[in-house]
Each structure stands twice: as structure tokens, then as C-alpha cells.
PQR file of N, CA, C, O and H, with PARSE charges and radii, in Angstrom:
ATOM      1  N   MET A   1     -12.929 -66.210  32.087 -0.4000 1.5000
ATOM      2  CA  MET A   1     -13.503 -66.428  33.400 -0.0000 2.0000
ATOM      3  C   MET A   1     -14.882 -65.807  33.445  0.5500 1.7000
ATOM      4  O   MET A   1     -15.086 -64.686  32.980 -0.5500 1.4000
ATOM      5  N   ALA A   2     -15.812 -66.531  33.999 -0.4000 1.5000
ATOM      6  CA  ALA A   2     -17.190 -66.069  34.068 -0.0000 2.0000
ATOM      7  C   ALA A   2     -17.437 -65.190  35.293  0.5500 1.7000
ATOM      8  O   ALA A   2     -18.388 -64.408  35.303 -0.5500 1.4000
ATOM      9  H   ALA A   2     -15.646 -67.442  34.376  0.4000 1.0000
ATOM     10  N   SER A   3     -16.609 -65.303  36.313 -0.4000 1.5000
ATOM     11  CA  SER A   3     -16.780 -64.527  37.543 -0.0000 2.0000
ATOM     12  C   SER A   3     -15.728 -63.428  37.607  0.5500 1.7000
ATOM     13  O   SER A   3     -14.603 -63.607  37.141 -0.5500 1.4000
ATOM     14  H   SER A   3     -15.837 -65.938  36.305  0.4000 1.0000
ATOM     15  N   PRO A   4     -16.096 -62.297  38.184 -0.5600 1.5000
ATOM     16  CA  PRO A   4     -15.108 -61.226  38.342  0.2800 2.0000
ATOM     17  C   PRO A   4     -13.925 -61.696  39.207  0.5500 1.7000
ATOM     18  O   PRO A   4     -14.112 -62.446  40.165 -0.5500 1.4000
ATOM     19  N   GLU A   5     -12.731 -61.258  38.865 -0.4000 1.5000
ATOM     20  CA  GLU A   5     -11.537 -61.670  39.599 -0.0000 2.0000
ATOM     21  C   GLU A   5     -11.643 -61.355  41.093  0.5500 1.7000
ATOM     22  O   GLU A   5     -11.175 -62.137  41.920 -0.5500 1.4000
ATOM     23  H   GLU A   5     -12.579 -60.649  38.087  0.4000 1.0000
ATOM     24  N   ALA A   6     -12.242 -60.241  41.441 -0.4000 1.5000
ATOM     25  CA  ALA A   6     -12.380 -59.873  42.860 -0.0000 2.0000
ATOM     26  C   ALA A   6     -13.223 -60.902  43.611  0.5500 1.7000
ATOM     27  O   ALA A   6     -12.931 -61.219  44.765 -0.5500 1.4000
ATOM     28  H   ALA A   6     -12.623 -59.606  40.768  0.4000 1.0000
ATOM     29  N   ASP A   7     -14.258 -61.420  42.968 -0.4000 1.5000
ATOM     30  CA  ASP A   7     -15.092 -62.447  43.604 -0.0000 2.0000
ATOM     31  C   ASP A   7     -14.306 -63.739  43.808  0.5500 1.7000
ATOM     32  O   ASP A   7     -14.403 -64.375  44.857 -0.5500 1.4000
ATOM     33  H   ASP A   7     -14.495 -61.162  42.031  0.4000 1.0000
ATOM     34  N   VAL A   8     -13.534 -64.116  42.804 -0.4000 1.5000
ATOM     35  CA  VAL A   8     -12.717 -65.328  42.915 -0.0000 2.0000
ATOM     36  C   VAL A   8     -11.668 -65.145  44.005  0.5500 1.7000
ATOM     37  O   VAL A   8     -11.452 -66.051  44.809 -0.5500 1.4000
ATOM     38  H   VAL A   8     -13.455 -63.598  41.952  0.4000 1.0000
ATOM     39  N   ALA A   9     -11.031 -64.017  44.043 -0.4000 1.5000
ATOM     40  CA  ALA A   9      -9.977 -63.749  45.025 -0.0000 2.0000
ATOM     41  C   ALA A   9     -10.507 -63.691  46.455  0.5500 1.7000
ATOM     42  O   ALA A   9      -9.742 -63.867  47.404 -0.5500 1.4000
ATOM     43  H   ALA A   9     -11.206 -63.280  43.389  0.4000 1.0000
ATOM     44  N   SER A  10     -11.784 -63.450  46.615 -0.4000 1.5000
ATOM     45  CA  SER A  10     -12.348 -63.349  47.966 -0.0000 2.0000
ATOM     46  C   SER A  10     -12.887 -64.681  48.494  0.5500 1.7000
ATOM     47  O   SER A  10     -13.469 -64.718  49.578 -0.5500 1.4000
ATOM     48  H   SER A  10     -12.405 -63.307  45.844  0.4000 1.0000
ATOM     49  N   LEU A  11     -12.704 -65.767  47.752 -0.4000 1.5000
ATOM     50  CA  LEU A  11     -13.167 -67.071  48.240 -0.0000 2.0000
ATOM     51  C   LEU A  11     -12.460 -67.409  49.549  0.5500 1.7000
ATOM     52  O   LEU A  11     -11.232 -67.361  49.612 -0.5500 1.4000
ATOM     53  H   LEU A  11     -12.231 -65.737  46.871  0.4000 1.0000
ATOM     54  N   PRO A  12     -13.215 -67.751  50.599 -0.5600 1.5000
ATOM     55  CA  PRO A  12     -12.596 -68.009  51.896  0.2800 2.0000
ATOM     56  C   PRO A  12     -12.192 -69.469  52.098  0.5500 1.7000
ATOM     57  O   PRO A  12     -11.649 -69.818  53.146 -0.5500 1.4000
ATOM     58  N   HIS A  13     -12.449 -70.319  51.113 -0.4000 1.5000
ATOM     59  CA  HIS A  13     -12.262 -71.756  51.275 -0.0000 2.0000
ATOM     60  C   HIS A  13     -10.919 -72.228  50.728  0.5500 1.7000
ATOM     61  O   HIS A  13     -10.397 -71.677  49.760 -0.5500 1.4000
ATOM     62  H   HIS A  13     -12.890 -70.036  50.262  0.4000 1.0000
ATOM     63  N   VAL A  14     -10.374 -73.258  51.366 -0.4000 1.5000
ATOM     64  CA  VAL A  14      -9.230 -73.947  50.792 -0.0000 2.0000
ATOM     65  C   VAL A  14      -9.732 -74.597  49.508  0.5500 1.7000
ATOM     66  O   VAL A  14     -10.749 -75.290  49.523 -0.5500 1.4000
ATOM     67  H   VAL A  14     -10.798 -73.706  52.153  0.4000 1.0000
ATOM     68  N   THR A  15      -9.033 -74.381  48.405 -0.4000 1.5000
ATOM     69  CA  THR A  15      -9.546 -74.785  47.099 -0.0000 2.0000
ATOM     70  C   THR A  15      -8.534 -75.649  46.362  0.5500 1.7000
ATOM     71  O   THR A  15      -7.361 -75.291  46.253 -0.5500 1.4000
ATOM     72  H   THR A  15      -8.207 -73.818  48.393  0.4000 1.0000
ATOM     73  N   LEU A  16      -8.997 -76.792  45.855 -0.4000 1.5000
ATOM     74  CA  LEU A  16      -8.178 -77.656  45.023 -0.0000 2.0000
ATOM     75  C   LEU A  16      -8.600 -77.442  43.576  0.5500 1.7000
ATOM     76  O   LEU A  16      -9.763 -77.640  43.227 -0.5500 1.4000
ATOM     77  H   LEU A  16      -9.950 -77.082  45.944  0.4000 1.0000
ATOM     78  N   ILE A  17      -7.660 -77.039  42.743 -0.4000 1.5000
ATOM     79  CA  ILE A  17      -7.898 -76.817  41.322 -0.0000 2.0000
ATOM     80  C   ILE A  17      -7.338 -78.027  40.588  0.5500 1.7000
ATOM     81  O   ILE A  17      -6.156 -78.344  40.729 -0.5500 1.4000
ATOM     82  H   ILE A  17      -6.714 -76.878  43.026  0.4000 1.0000
ATOM     83  N   ILE A  18      -8.165 -78.701  39.814 -0.4000 1.5000
ATOM     84  CA  ILE A  18      -7.756 -79.899  39.081 -0.0000 2.0000
ATOM     85  C   ILE A  18      -7.717 -79.558  37.606  0.5500 1.7000
ATOM     86  O   ILE A  18      -8.658 -78.977  37.065 -0.5500 1.4000
ATOM     87  H   ILE A  18      -9.124 -78.444  39.700  0.4000 1.0000
ATOM     88  N   TYR A  19      -6.613 -79.925  36.956 -0.4000 1.5000
ATOM     89  CA  TYR A  19      -6.453 -79.617  35.537 -0.0000 2.0000
ATOM     90  C   TYR A  19      -5.964 -80.841  34.779  0.5500 1.7000
ATOM     91  O   TYR A  19      -4.999 -81.484  35.192 -0.5500 1.4000
ATOM     92  H   TYR A  19      -5.848 -80.397  37.395  0.4000 1.0000
ATOM     93  N   GLY A  20      -6.620 -81.167  33.677 -0.4000 1.5000
ATOM     94  CA  GLY A  20      -6.173 -82.221  32.780 -0.0000 2.0000
ATOM     95  C   GLY A  20      -5.340 -81.614  31.665  0.5500 1.7000
ATOM     96  O   GLY A  20      -5.793 -80.695  30.982 -0.5500 1.4000
ATOM     97  H   GLY A  20      -7.404 -80.645  33.341  0.4000 1.0000
ATOM     98  N   ARG A  21      -4.143 -82.110  31.475 -0.4000 1.5000
ATOM     99  CA  ARG A  21      -3.215 -81.513  30.501 -0.0000 2.0000
ATOM    100  C   ARG A  21      -3.735 -81.562  29.058  0.5500 1.7000
ATOM    101  O   ARG A  21      -3.294 -80.783  28.213 -0.5500 1.4000
ATOM    102  H   ARG A  21      -3.775 -82.857  32.030  0.4000 1.0000
ATOM    103  N   ASP A  22      -4.665 -82.469  28.780 -0.4000 1.5000
ATOM    104  CA  ASP A  22      -5.223 -82.569  27.429 -0.0000 2.0000
ATOM    105  C   ASP A  22      -6.557 -81.838  27.292  0.5500 1.7000
ATOM    106  O   ASP A  22      -7.285 -82.060  26.325 -0.5500 1.4000
ATOM    107  H   ASP A  22      -5.023 -83.102  29.466  0.4000 1.0000
ATOM    108  N   ASP A  23      -6.881 -80.979  28.241 -0.4000 1.5000
ATOM    109  CA  ASP A  23      -8.148 -80.240  28.226 -0.0000 2.0000
ATOM    110  C   ASP A  23      -8.210 -79.321  27.007  0.5500 1.7000
ATOM    111  O   ASP A  23      -7.313 -78.506  26.793 -0.5500 1.4000
ATOM    112  H   ASP A  23      -6.290 -80.799  29.027  0.4000 1.0000
ATOM    113  N   GLN A  24      -9.259 -79.454  26.217 -0.4000 1.5000
ATOM    114  CA  GLN A  24      -9.452 -78.629  25.031 -0.0000 2.0000
ATOM    115  C   GLN A  24     -10.382 -77.440  25.306  0.5500 1.7000
ATOM    116  O   GLN A  24     -10.541 -76.569  24.451 -0.5500 1.4000
ATOM    117  H   GLN A  24      -9.988 -80.116  26.391  0.4000 1.0000
ATOM    118  N   ALA A  25     -11.000 -77.402  26.506 -0.4000 1.5000
ATOM    119  CA  ALA A  25     -11.979 -76.358  26.825 -0.0000 2.0000
ATOM    120  C   ALA A  25     -11.402 -75.259  27.713  0.5500 1.7000
ATOM    121  O   ALA A  25     -11.701 -74.081  27.518 -0.5500 1.4000
ATOM    122  H   ALA A  25     -10.871 -78.110  27.201  0.4000 1.0000
ATOM    123  N   ILE A  26     -10.578 -75.638  28.682 -0.4000 1.5000
ATOM    124  CA  ILE A  26     -10.012 -74.682  29.640 -0.0000 2.0000
ATOM    125  C   ILE A  26      -8.495 -74.671  29.464  0.5500 1.7000
ATOM    126  O   ILE A  26      -7.859 -75.726  29.466 -0.5500 1.4000
ATOM    127  H   ILE A  26     -10.335 -76.595  28.841  0.4000 1.0000
ATOM    128  N   LEU A  27      -7.932 -73.512  29.317 -0.4000 1.5000
ATOM    129  CA  LEU A  27      -6.482 -73.391  29.159 -0.0000 2.0000
ATOM    130  C   LEU A  27      -5.777 -73.494  30.513  0.5500 1.7000
ATOM    131  O   LEU A  27      -6.344 -73.138  31.546 -0.5500 1.4000
ATOM    132  H   LEU A  27      -8.448 -72.655  29.315  0.4000 1.0000
ATOM    133  N   LEU A  28      -4.550 -73.978  30.495 -0.4000 1.5000
ATOM    134  CA  LEU A  28      -3.749 -74.026  31.715 -0.0000 2.0000
ATOM    135  C   LEU A  28      -3.614 -72.631  32.314  0.5500 1.7000
ATOM    136  O   LEU A  28      -3.604 -72.482  33.536 -0.5500 1.4000
ATOM    137  H   LEU A  28      -4.089 -74.267  29.656  0.4000 1.0000
ATOM    138  N   SER A  29      -3.512 -71.619  31.479 -0.4000 1.5000
ATOM    139  CA  SER A  29      -3.365 -70.251  31.981 -0.0000 2.0000
ATOM    140  C   SER A  29      -4.548 -69.832  32.856  0.5500 1.7000
ATOM    141  O   SER A  29      -4.375 -69.062  33.801 -0.5500 1.4000
ATOM    142  H   SER A  29      -3.521 -71.740  30.486  0.4000 1.0000
ATOM    143  N   THR A  30      -5.737 -70.330  32.551 -0.4000 1.5000
ATOM    144  CA  THR A  30      -6.907 -70.028  33.386 -0.0000 2.0000
ATOM    145  C   THR A  30      -6.765 -70.679  34.754  0.5500 1.7000
ATOM    146  O   THR A  30      -7.039 -70.046  35.774 -0.5500 1.4000
ATOM    147  H   THR A  30      -5.877 -70.956  31.784  0.4000 1.0000
ATOM    148  N   SER A  31      -6.339 -71.933  34.784 -0.4000 1.5000
ATOM    149  CA  SER A  31      -6.136 -72.620  36.063 -0.0000 2.0000
ATOM    150  C   SER A  31      -5.038 -71.939  36.872  0.5500 1.7000
ATOM    151  O   SER A  31      -5.157 -71.813  38.091 -0.5500 1.4000
ATOM    152  H   SER A  31      -6.116 -72.447  33.956  0.4000 1.0000
ATOM    153  N   LEU A  32      -3.981 -71.502  36.214 -0.4000 1.5000
ATOM    154  CA  LEU A  32      -2.910 -70.792  36.919 -0.0000 2.0000
ATOM    155  C   LEU A  32      -3.406 -69.458  37.462  0.5500 1.7000
ATOM    156  O   LEU A  32      -2.984 -69.029  38.536 -0.5500 1.4000
ATOM    157  H   LEU A  32      -3.885 -71.604  35.224  0.4000 1.0000
ATOM    158  N   LYS A  33      -4.294 -68.804  36.730 -0.4000 1.5000
ATOM    159  CA  LYS A  33      -4.864 -67.546  37.215 -0.0000 2.0000
ATOM    160  C   LYS A  33      -5.657 -67.794  38.503  0.5500 1.7000
ATOM    161  O   LYS A  33      -5.536 -67.037  39.466 -0.5500 1.4000
ATOM    162  H   LYS A  33      -4.637 -69.152  35.858  0.4000 1.0000
ATOM    163  N   PHE A  34      -6.474 -68.864  38.514 -0.4000 1.5000
ATOM    164  CA  PHE A  34      -7.207 -69.221  39.733 -0.0000 2.0000
ATOM    165  C   PHE A  34      -6.238 -69.493  40.879  0.5500 1.7000
ATOM    166  O   PHE A  34      -6.463 -69.048  42.004 -0.5500 1.4000
ATOM    167  H   PHE A  34      -6.572 -69.479  37.732  0.4000 1.0000
ATOM    168  N   LEU A  35      -5.167 -70.220  40.595 -0.4000 1.5000
ATOM    169  CA  LEU A  35      -4.177 -70.551  41.616 -0.0000 2.0000
ATOM    170  C   LEU A  35      -3.612 -69.285  42.255  0.5500 1.7000
ATOM    171  O   LEU A  35      -3.438 -69.226  43.472 -0.5500 1.4000
ATOM    172  H   LEU A  35      -4.985 -70.582  39.681  0.4000 1.0000
ATOM    173  N   HIS A  36      -3.330 -68.290  41.450 -0.4000 1.5000
ATOM    174  CA  HIS A  36      -2.761 -67.051  41.972 -0.0000 2.0000
ATOM    175  C   HIS A  36      -3.800 -66.144  42.630  0.5500 1.7000
ATOM    176  O   HIS A  36      -3.463 -65.344  43.503 -0.5500 1.4000
ATOM    177  H   HIS A  36      -3.471 -68.338  40.461  0.4000 1.0000
ATOM    178  N   LEU A  37      -5.047 -66.266  42.219 -0.4000 1.5000
ATOM    179  CA  LEU A  37      -6.100 -65.413  42.787 -0.0000 2.0000
ATOM    180  C   LEU A  37      -6.633 -65.927  44.122  0.5500 1.7000
ATOM    181  O   LEU A  37      -6.961 -65.128  44.999 -0.5500 1.4000
ATOM    182  H   LEU A  37      -5.321 -66.916  41.510  0.4000 1.0000
ATOM    183  N   ILE A  38      -6.723 -67.250  44.291 -0.4000 1.5000
ATOM    184  CA  ILE A  38      -7.371 -67.824  45.470 -0.0000 2.0000
ATOM    185  C   ILE A  38      -6.315 -68.140  46.527  0.5500 1.7000
ATOM    186  O   ILE A  38      -5.476 -69.018  46.327 -0.5500 1.4000
ATOM    187  H   ILE A  38      -6.456 -67.899  43.579  0.4000 1.0000
ATOM    188  N   PRO A  39      -6.356 -67.430  47.642 -0.5600 1.5000
ATOM    189  CA  PRO A  39      -5.382 -67.693  48.704  0.2800 2.0000
ATOM    190  C   PRO A  39      -5.511 -69.128  49.221  0.5500 1.7000
ATOM    191  O   PRO A  39      -6.621 -69.621  49.427 -0.5500 1.4000
ATOM    192  N   GLY A  40      -4.390 -69.784  49.425 -0.4000 1.5000
ATOM    193  CA  GLY A  40      -4.397 -71.129  49.979 -0.0000 2.0000
ATOM    194  C   GLY A  40      -4.837 -72.209  48.996  0.5500 1.7000
ATOM    195  O   GLY A  40      -5.098 -73.341  49.405 -0.5500 1.4000
ATOM    196  H   GLY A  40      -3.489 -69.384  49.257  0.4000 1.0000
ATOM    197  N   SER A  41      -4.922 -71.887  47.730 -0.4000 1.5000
ATOM    198  CA  SER A  41      -5.347 -72.898  46.753 -0.0000 2.0000
ATOM    199  C   SER A  41      -4.161 -73.757  46.320  0.5500 1.7000
ATOM    200  O   SER A  41      -3.003 -73.372  46.479 -0.5500 1.4000
ATOM    201  H   SER A  41      -4.709 -70.968  47.397  0.4000 1.0000
ATOM    202  N   GLN A  42      -4.479 -74.927  45.770 -0.4000 1.5000
ATOM    203  CA  GLN A  42      -3.487 -75.830  45.210 -0.0000 2.0000
ATOM    204  C   GLN A  42      -3.935 -76.219  43.817  0.5500 1.7000
ATOM    205  O   GLN A  42      -5.130 -76.357  43.557 -0.5500 1.4000
ATOM    206  H   GLN A  42      -5.420 -75.239  45.641  0.4000 1.0000
ATOM    207  N   LEU A  43      -2.978 -76.396  42.924 -0.4000 1.5000
ATOM    208  CA  LEU A  43      -3.265 -76.845  41.564 -0.0000 2.0000
ATOM    209  C   LEU A  43      -2.610 -78.202  41.366  0.5500 1.7000
ATOM    210  O   LEU A  43      -1.404 -78.357  41.559 -0.5500 1.4000
ATOM    211  H   LEU A  43      -2.007 -76.284  43.136  0.4000 1.0000
ATOM    212  N   HIS A  44      -3.418 -79.185  40.978 -0.4000 1.5000
ATOM    213  CA  HIS A  44      -2.904 -80.507  40.634 -0.0000 2.0000
ATOM    214  C   HIS A  44      -3.243 -80.745  39.171  0.5500 1.7000
ATOM    215  O   HIS A  44      -4.403 -80.651  38.770 -0.5500 1.4000
ATOM    216  H   HIS A  44      -4.397 -79.060  40.821  0.4000 1.0000
ATOM    217  N   ASP A  45      -2.229 -81.051  38.381 -0.4000 1.5000
ATOM    218  CA  ASP A  45      -2.489 -81.332  36.972 -0.0000 2.0000
ATOM    219  C   ASP A  45      -2.222 -82.808  36.688  0.5500 1.7000
ATOM    220  O   ASP A  45      -1.348 -83.428  37.293 -0.5500 1.4000
ATOM    221  H   ASP A  45      -1.286 -81.126  38.707  0.4000 1.0000
ATOM    222  N   PHE A  46      -2.987 -83.346  35.764 -0.4000 1.5000
ATOM    223  CA  PHE A  46      -2.940 -84.769  35.453 -0.0000 2.0000
ATOM    224  C   PHE A  46      -2.640 -84.962  33.975  0.5500 1.7000
ATOM    225  O   PHE A  46      -3.278 -84.348  33.120 -0.5500 1.4000
ATOM    226  H   PHE A  46      -3.697 -82.843  35.272  0.4000 1.0000
ATOM    227  N   SER A  47      -1.672 -85.813  33.677 -0.4000 1.5000
ATOM    228  CA  SER A  47      -1.377 -86.132  32.283 -0.0000 2.0000
ATOM    229  C   SER A  47      -2.404 -87.143  31.772  0.5500 1.7000
ATOM    230  O   SER A  47      -3.059 -87.830  32.556 -0.5500 1.4000
ATOM    231  H   SER A  47      -1.153 -86.312  34.372  0.4000 1.0000
ATOM    232  N   ARG A  48      -2.530 -87.220  30.465 -0.4000 1.5000
ATOM    233  CA  ARG A  48      -3.450 -88.149  29.789 -0.0000 2.0000
ATOM    234  C   ARG A  48      -4.900 -87.955  30.236  0.5500 1.7000
ATOM    235  O   ARG A  48      -5.674 -88.912  30.265 -0.5500 1.4000
ATOM    236  H   ARG A  48      -1.998 -86.662  29.829  0.4000 1.0000
ATOM    237  N   CYS A  49      -5.270 -86.721  30.585 -0.4000 1.5000
ATOM    238  CA  CYS A  49      -6.641 -86.399  30.965 -0.0000 2.0000
ATOM    239  C   CYS A  49      -7.066 -85.126  30.255  0.5500 1.7000
ATOM    240  O   CYS A  49      -6.254 -84.245  29.975 -0.5500 1.4000
ATOM    241  H   CYS A  49      -4.641 -85.943  30.562  0.4000 1.0000
ATOM    242  N   GLY A  50      -8.364 -85.052  29.970 -0.4000 1.5000
ATOM    243  CA  GLY A  50      -8.910 -83.860  29.352 -0.0000 2.0000
ATOM    244  C   GLY A  50      -9.756 -83.077  30.333  0.5500 1.7000
ATOM    245  O   GLY A  50      -9.391 -82.909  31.497 -0.5500 1.4000
ATOM    246  H   GLY A  50      -9.024 -85.768  30.197  0.4000 1.0000
ATOM    247  N   HIS A  51     -10.897 -82.598  29.848 -0.4000 1.5000
ATOM    248  CA  HIS A  51     -11.756 -81.717  30.628 -0.0000 2.0000
ATOM    249  C   HIS A  51     -12.444 -82.430  31.795  0.5500 1.7000
ATOM    250  O   HIS A  51     -12.797 -81.787  32.784 -0.5500 1.4000
ATOM    251  H   HIS A  51     -11.194 -82.734  28.903  0.4000 1.0000
ATOM    252  N   SER A  52     -12.638 -83.728  31.696 -0.4000 1.5000
ATOM    253  CA  SER A  52     -13.326 -84.496  32.745 -0.0000 2.0000
ATOM    254  C   SER A  52     -12.319 -85.312  33.560  0.5500 1.7000
ATOM    255  O   SER A  52     -12.441 -86.531  33.681 -0.5500 1.4000
ATOM    256  H   SER A  52     -12.352 -84.251  30.893  0.4000 1.0000
ATOM    257  N   THR A  53     -11.343 -84.629  34.103 -0.4000 1.5000
ATOM    258  CA  THR A  53     -10.255 -85.284  34.826 -0.0000 2.0000
ATOM    259  C   THR A  53     -10.770 -86.192  35.948  0.5500 1.7000
ATOM    260  O   THR A  53     -10.236 -87.281  36.153 -0.5500 1.4000
ATOM    261  H   THR A  53     -11.244 -83.639  34.005  0.4000 1.0000
ATOM    262  N   GLN A  54     -11.798 -85.753  36.670 -0.4000 1.5000
ATOM    263  CA  GLN A  54     -12.308 -86.528  37.794 -0.0000 2.0000
ATOM    264  C   GLN A  54     -12.917 -87.856  37.336  0.5500 1.7000
ATOM    265  O   GLN A  54     -13.041 -88.779  38.142 -0.5500 1.4000
ATOM    266  H   GLN A  54     -12.232 -84.868  36.504  0.4000 1.0000
ATOM    267  N   ILE A  55     -13.296 -87.970  36.072 -0.4000 1.5000
ATOM    268  CA  ILE A  55     -13.855 -89.200  35.520 -0.0000 2.0000
ATOM    269  C   ILE A  55     -12.743 -90.015  34.845  0.5500 1.7000
ATOM    270  O   ILE A  55     -12.719 -91.242  34.937 -0.5500 1.4000
ATOM    271  H   ILE A  55     -13.196 -87.220  35.418  0.4000 1.0000
ATOM    272  N   GLU A  56     -11.839 -89.327  34.179 -0.4000 1.5000
ATOM    273  CA  GLU A  56     -10.818 -89.988  33.379 -0.0000 2.0000
ATOM    274  C   GLU A  56      -9.690 -90.616  34.215  0.5500 1.7000
ATOM    275  O   GLU A  56      -9.065 -91.587  33.788 -0.5500 1.4000
ATOM    276  H   GLU A  56     -11.859 -88.330  34.105  0.4000 1.0000
ATOM    277  N   ASP A  57      -9.436 -90.058  35.399 -0.4000 1.5000
ATOM    278  CA  ASP A  57      -8.333 -90.598  36.221 -0.0000 2.0000
ATOM    279  C   ASP A  57      -8.783 -90.709  37.666  0.5500 1.7000
ATOM    280  O   ASP A  57      -8.010 -91.139  38.522 -0.5500 1.4000
ATOM    281  H   ASP A  57      -9.943 -89.270  35.745  0.4000 1.0000
TER
END
């Protein structure tokens, strides 16, 4: 993670975390960490998608 956990945890916005199951750059564990750090966040994961989930699906 490039940002300190305290900064991520203090985000005041409802946050949608998108994860492609075939992502070779970001691990699922990183997305799960964001999910647990950001209050009110949601994680949606997509099969048959990599790092560019918003383009691929």
C-alpha cells in the first residue's frame, strides 16, 4: 500500500473496491485490507478479469 493505513481508514466516503480475480498486479489480500480499513466500503470481485476490471467487464 502506498498510503498509510491511518489515512485510508479515515476516508469519509462510501467506497466501492473492484477486484479482478486474475489481477497479476494487486493481490486479493490488499483489496481485503482496504475493505476492512474503510468504513462502509464494499468489495466486488469479478471472475475472468485482471487489473483493468472496469475495461474488461
